[in-house]
C-alpha positions in Angstrom: 2.0 -22.6 36.2 2.3 -19.8 33.6 0.0 -19.8 30.5 2.9 -18.6 28.3 6.5 -19.8 28.8 9.0 -17.3 27.3 12.4 -18.6 26.2 15.0 -15.9 26.0 18.8 -15.4 26.4 18.6 -13.1 29.4 22.3 -12.3 29.3 21.7 -10.3 26.1 17.9 -9.9 25.8 16.7 -9.1 29.3 15.0 -5.8 28.4 13.2 -7.2 25.4 12.0 -10.3 27.4 10.8 -8.0 30.2 8.8 -5.9 27.7 7.3 -9.0 26.1 6.2 -10.3 29.5 4.6 -6.9 30.2 2.7 -7.1 26.9 1.5 -10.6 27.7 0.3 -9.5 31.1 -1.6 -6.6 29.5 -3.2 -9.2 27.2 -4.5 -10.9 30.3 -2.2 -14.0 30.4 0.4 -15.0 32.9 4.0 -15.5 31.8 7.2 -17.1 33.0 10.7 -16.6 31.5 13.1 -19.5 31.0 16.7 -18.4 30.5 18.4 -20.1 27.5 21.7 -18.1 27.7 25.0 -19.9 26.8 26.3 -19.2 30.4 29.7 -18.5 28.9 30.5 -15.9 31.5 31.5 -13.5 28.8 34.0 -15.8 27.2 34.3 -15.8 23.4 33.9 -19.4 22.4 35.3 -21.0 19.3 33.0 -22.8 16.8 33.0 -26.2 18.4 32.8 -24.7 21.9 29.9 -22.5 21.0 27.9 -25.4 19.4 28.5 -27.4 22.5 27.3 -24.6 24.7 24.2 -24.1 22.5 23.4 -27.9 22.8 23.8 -27.7 26.6 21.7 -24.5 26.8 18.8 -26.3 25.1 19.3 -29.5 27.1 19.3 -27.5 30.4 15.7 -26.4 29.9 14.1 -29.2 27.9 12.7 -31.0 30.8 11.3 -27.9 32.4 9.7 -26.8 29.1 8.3 -30.2 28.4 6.8 -30.6 31.8 5.2 -27.1 31.5 3.8 -28.0 28.1 2.3 -31.1 29.5 0.7 -29.1 32.3 -1.0 -25.7 32.4 1.2 -23.9 29.9 -0.8 -23.0 26.7 2.0 -21.5 24.6 5.8 -21.6 24.5 7.3 -18.5 22.9 10.9 -18.0 22.0 12.7 -14.8 21.3 16.2 -14.6 19.9 18.6 -13.6 17.1 21.0 -16.0 15.5 22.3 -17.9 18.6 19.2 -17.5 20.8 16.9 -18.2 17.9 18.6 -21.4 17.1 18.6 -22.6 20.8 14.9 -21.7 21.0 14.2 -23.6 17.8 15.8 -26.8 19.3 13.6 -26.5 22.4 10.4 -25.8 20.4 11.1 -28.7 18.1 11.1 -31.1 21.1 7.5 -30.3 21.9 4.5 -32.1 20.3 4.1 -31.4 16.6 1.0 -29.2 16.9 1.5 -27.8 20.3 1.2 -23.9 20.1 4.8 -22.6 19.6 6.0 -19.1 18.5 9.5 -17.9 17.7 10.1 -14.1 17.5 13.4 -13.8 15.6 15.5 -11.8 13.2 15.5 -14.8 10.9 19.3 -14.8 10.3 18.9 -18.3 8.8 16.6 -20.2 6.5 13.9 -21.5 8.8 12.2 -23.8 6.4 14.2 -27.0 7.3 13.5 -26.5 11.0 9.7 -25.8 10.7 9.2 -28.4 8.0 7.9 -31.1 10.3 6.8 -29.0 13.3 4.2 -26.3 13.8 6.1 -23.2 14.8 4.7 -19.7 14.2 7.5 -17.3 13.0 7.3 -13.6 13.8 10.1 -11.7 12.0 11.4 -8.8 14.1 12.4 -6.8 11.0 14.9 -4.8 13.2 17.6 -6.6 15.2 16.9 -7.5 18.8 19.4 -5.1 20.2 17.6 -2.7 22.4 14.0 -1.6 22.5 12.7 0.8 19.8 9.4 1.7 18.1 9.6 -1.2 15.5 10.6 -3.9 18.0 8.0 -2.8 20.6 5.2 -3.2 18.0 6.5 -6.6 16.9 6.7 -7.8 20.5 3.2 -6.5 21.1 2.0 -8.4 18.0 3.7 -11.6 19.3 1.9 -11.2 22.7 -1.4 -10.8 21.0 -0.8 -14.0 18.9 0.1 -15.8 22.1 -2.9 -14.5 24.0 -5.1 -15.7 21.2 -3.5 -19.2 21.2 -4.2 -19.4 24.9 -7.9 -19.5 24.1 -7.4 -22.8 22.3 -9.0 -25.7 24.3 -7.0 -28.6 22.8 -3.2 -28.5 23.1 -1.0 -30.3 20.7 -2.7 -33.6 20.2 -1.8 -35.0 16.8 -5.3 -36.2 15.9 -8.6 -35.8 17.6 -10.6 -37.8 15.1 -9.9 -41.0 13.2 -6.7 -41.1 11.2 -6.8 -40.0 7.6 -5.2 -41.0 4.3 -1.8 -39.4 3.8 -1.3 -38.1 0.2 1.7 -36.4 -1.4 1.3 -33.7 -4.1 2.8 -30.9 -6.1 1.3 -28.2 -8.3 2.6 -30.4 -11.2 0.4 -33.3 -10.0 -2.6 -31.4 -8.6 -4.6 -32.5 -11.6 -4.5 -36.0 -10.1 -4.7 -35.1 -6.4 -7.7 -32.9 -6.5 -10.1 -35.4 -8.0 -8.7 -38.1 -5.7 -9.4 -36.1 -2.6 -12.8 -35.4 -3.9 -13.6 -39.0 -4.6 -12.3 -40.1 -1.2 -14.4 -37.5 0.5 -17.5 -38.8 -1.3 -16.7 -42.2 0.2 -16.4 -40.8 3.7 -12.6 -40.9 3.8 -10.6 -37.9 5.1 -7.3 -37.2 3.4 -4.4 -35.0 4.4 -2.2 -33.7 1.5 1.5 -32.8 1.9 3.7 -30.8 -0.5 6.4 -33.0 -1.9 9.1 -30.4 -2.1 11.4 -31.6 0.7 9.7 -29.7 3.4 6.2 -31.2 3.1 7.8 -34.6 2.8 9.5 -34.1 6.2 6.1 -33.4 7.8 4.5 -36.3 6.0 7.1 -38.7 7.3 6.8 -37.4 10.9 3.0 -37.6 10.8 3.1 -41.1 9.3 5.5 -42.2 12.1 3.1 -40.7 14.7 0.0 -42.7 13.7 -1.8 -39.9 11.8 -2.7 -42.1 8.8 -4.6 -45.3 8.2 -3.3 -45.6 4.6 -0.8 -43.8 2.3 -1.1 -42.7 -1.3 2.3 -41.5 -2.2 1.2 -40.1 -5.5 4.1 -37.7 -5.8 7.5 -39.2 -4.7 9.2 -36.3 -6.4 11.5 -35.9 -3.4 13.6 -38.8 -4.6 14.9 -36.4 -7.3 15.7 -33.8 -4.6 17.4 -36.3 -2.3 19.4 -38.3 -4.9 19.9 -35.9 -7.8 19.6 -32.3 -6.8 20.8 -32.5 -3.2 18.2 -29.8 -2.2 16.1 -31.1 0.7 15.7 -31.3 4.4 16.7 -34.2 6.5 14.0 -36.8 6.0 15.6 -40.3 6.2 12.2 -41.9 6.8 10.4 -40.2 3.9 9.7 -43.4 2.0 9.5 -45.9 4.9 7.6 -44.1 7.7 4.3 -45.8 8.4 5.7 -48.9 6.8 3.0 -51.2 8.1 0.2 -49.2 6.5 -1.4 -50.0 3.1 0.4 -47.9 0.6 -0.1 -47.0 -3.0 2.7 -45.3 -4.9 2.6 -43.5 -8.3 5.6 -41.9 -10.1 4.0 -38.4 -10.0 6.6 -35.7 -10.8 9.4 -38.3 -10.9 10.3 -37.1 -14.4 11.9 -33.8 -13.4 14.2 -32.1 -10.9 12.8 -29.1 -9.2 15.5 -26.4 -9.3 15.4 -22.7 -8.4 14.7 -19.6 -10.4 16.0 -19.9 -13.9 18.7 -17.2 -13.7 20.4 -19.3 -10.9 20.2 -22.7 -12.6 23.4 -24.1 -13.9 23.8 -24.1 -17.6 24.3 -27.9 -17.8 20.7 -28.3 -16.6 19.3 -25.6 -18.9 20.7 -27.5 -21.9 18.1 -30.2 -21.1 14.4 -29.9 -21.8 13.0 -27.7 -19.0 10.3 -25.0 -18.2 9.7 -22.3 -15.6 7.1 -23.6 -13.2 7.0 -20.2 -11.5 9.4 -17.3 -10.8 11.1 -19.4 -8.1 11.2 -22.9 -9.6 12.5 -24.4 -12.9 11.7 -28.0 -13.7 14.4 -29.9 -15.6 13.7 -33.3 -17.2 15.6 -36.2 -15.7 17.9 -38.3 -17.9 17.5 -42.0 -18.5 20.2 -42.9 -16.0 18.7 -40.5 -13.4 15.3 -42.1 -13.9 16.8 -45.6 -13.4 18.6 -44.4 -10.3 15.5 -42.9 -8.5 13.3 -45.8 -9.4 15.8 -48.3 -8.0 16.0 -46.2 -4.8 12.2 -46.2 -4.6 12.0 -49.9 -5.1 14.5 -50.4 -2.3 12.4 -48.5 0.1 9.1 -50.2 -0.9 10.8 -53.6 -0.7 11.6 -52.9 3.0 8.0 -52.2 4.0 5.9 -54.6 6.1 2.5 -53.4 5.0 0.6 -54.2 1.8 1.9 -52.1 -1.1 1.0 -51.5 -4.8 2.6 -49.4 -7.5 0.6 -47.8 -10.3 2.4 -46.5 -13.4 0.4 -44.2 -15.7 2.1 -44.5 -19.1 0.4 -41.5 -20.5 2.4 -39.0 -18.4 3.7 -38.4 -14.9 3.0 -34.7 -14.5 1.2 -31.7 -16.0 3.9 -30.9 -18.5 4.6 -34.6 -19.3 1.9 -34.7 -21.9 1.5 -34.4 -25.7 3.1 -31.1 -26.6 4.5 -30.6 -23.1 8.1 -29.3 -22.8 9.3 -32.4 -20.9 7.1 -35.0 -22.5 9.0 -38.3 -22.9 7.2 -41.6 -23.4 10.5 -43.5 -23.5 11.4 -42.2 -20.1 8.2 -43.6 -18.7 9.1 -47.0 -20.1 12.4 -46.8 -18.4 10.6 -46.1 -15.1 8.2 -49.1 -15.6 11.0 -51.5 -16.7 13.2 -50.5 -13.7 10.4 -50.9 -11.2 9.4 -54.3 -12.7 12.9 -55.5 -12.4 13.5 -54.1 -8.9 10.3 -54.5 -6.9 9.7 -57.6 -4.9 7.0 -59.9 -6.4 4.6 -59.4 -3.6 4.3 -55.7 -4.4 1.6 -55.2 -7.0 2.7 -53.4 -10.2 0.0 -51.9 -12.4 0.6 -50.4 -15.8 -2.1 -48.1 -17.1 -2.2 -46.6 -20.6 -3.5 -43.2 -19.3 -2.1 -39.9 -18.0 -1.7 -39.4 -14.3 -4.6 -36.9 -14.4 -7.0 -39.4 -16.1 -10.2 -40.5 -14.3 -9.0 -44.1 -15.0 -6.0 -43.5 -12.8 -8.2 -42.1 -10.0 -10.5 -45.2 -10.3 -7.4 -47.5 -10.2 -6.2 -45.9 -7.0 -9.5 -46.2 -5.3 -10.0 -49.8 -6.3 -6.4 -50.7 -5.3 -6.9 -49.0 -2.0 -10.0 -51.1 -1.4 -8.1 -54.3 -2.1 -5.2 -53.3 0.1 -7.3 -52.3 3.0 -9.4 -55.5 2.8 -6.2 -57.6 2.5 -7.2 -58.8 -1.0 -3.6 -58.5 -2.0 -1.9 -60.6 -4.7 1.1 -60.1 -7.0 0.3 -58.3 -10.3 2.8 -57.7 -13.1 0.9 -56.2 -16.0 
């Protein structure tokens, strides 16, 4: 079995694949090429026909690649442009989450949704993969060196080689709560794994939760509710709020008070008429309305009500994010009341609901999370409506 499996559309990328294999051999690793061509015999396919052919091309090699990855193969490396890159993506995503995977591509599409819940190293080719040239040769040499380095890894693709950790969600807007929480958990001998709640991190969080990577969940930043139900800007993550449903879970409304939109010059004027601020050059945070807050809280309650494991909700009435504070551009105490009232009316009575007169970043909130976690994990659970 080869140490590196190369996925390539040989009908169009034979020379480039051959050069890449040569570079791998020079790096001291063995390689085998798997053809992921459309097998269209030169026919120009219509949209539906091409998509079907792409699906079939991926399906044709999935078993071969999966068997190799479960054997002596150390790395799977795909090379392709628009069509070949997408076929390779489909094959790579079928492998274990952390198995070493590389895609050398022209990046003719936004790759974030595809790599959101799977570890795939992207190597942009800069130039098109349309004949060897100085630029492409150097890129392929770099890819071969990366693959050779990965071949030195002793453990291949296992999700967890130690005891499961506590899954936590975060954003820059809630880091003031996440950092002290992670610190306090570490002092108590508890490992935590933090995920960015921007749609992409949430997809990874849900997949790891479903694969047994956690022993408890602290969903401190369910901000993606606003992306799913209000902004419509997210990746496919239907299990975001229910994955790991049998685990002890603590939820806070971190960053639930704003919608994360793009750079300000691209934001629609209807949003800019609301209270907002530029979080960075790429993101503008716009305060949600009363109706929007009710909507996302009801959706959150529906998800939590469906869980099998012990669950608690902590609502810090002093503010939900770093700019929801006295003098902050999106401060709104009344909006927090809407959140609490909606949750109180919507959550099942067996879900603890705690109201704290403190900001999300306050030490009292960190303490409440830790104490609630202790109760949930020791099964000292009872209804609480404060």
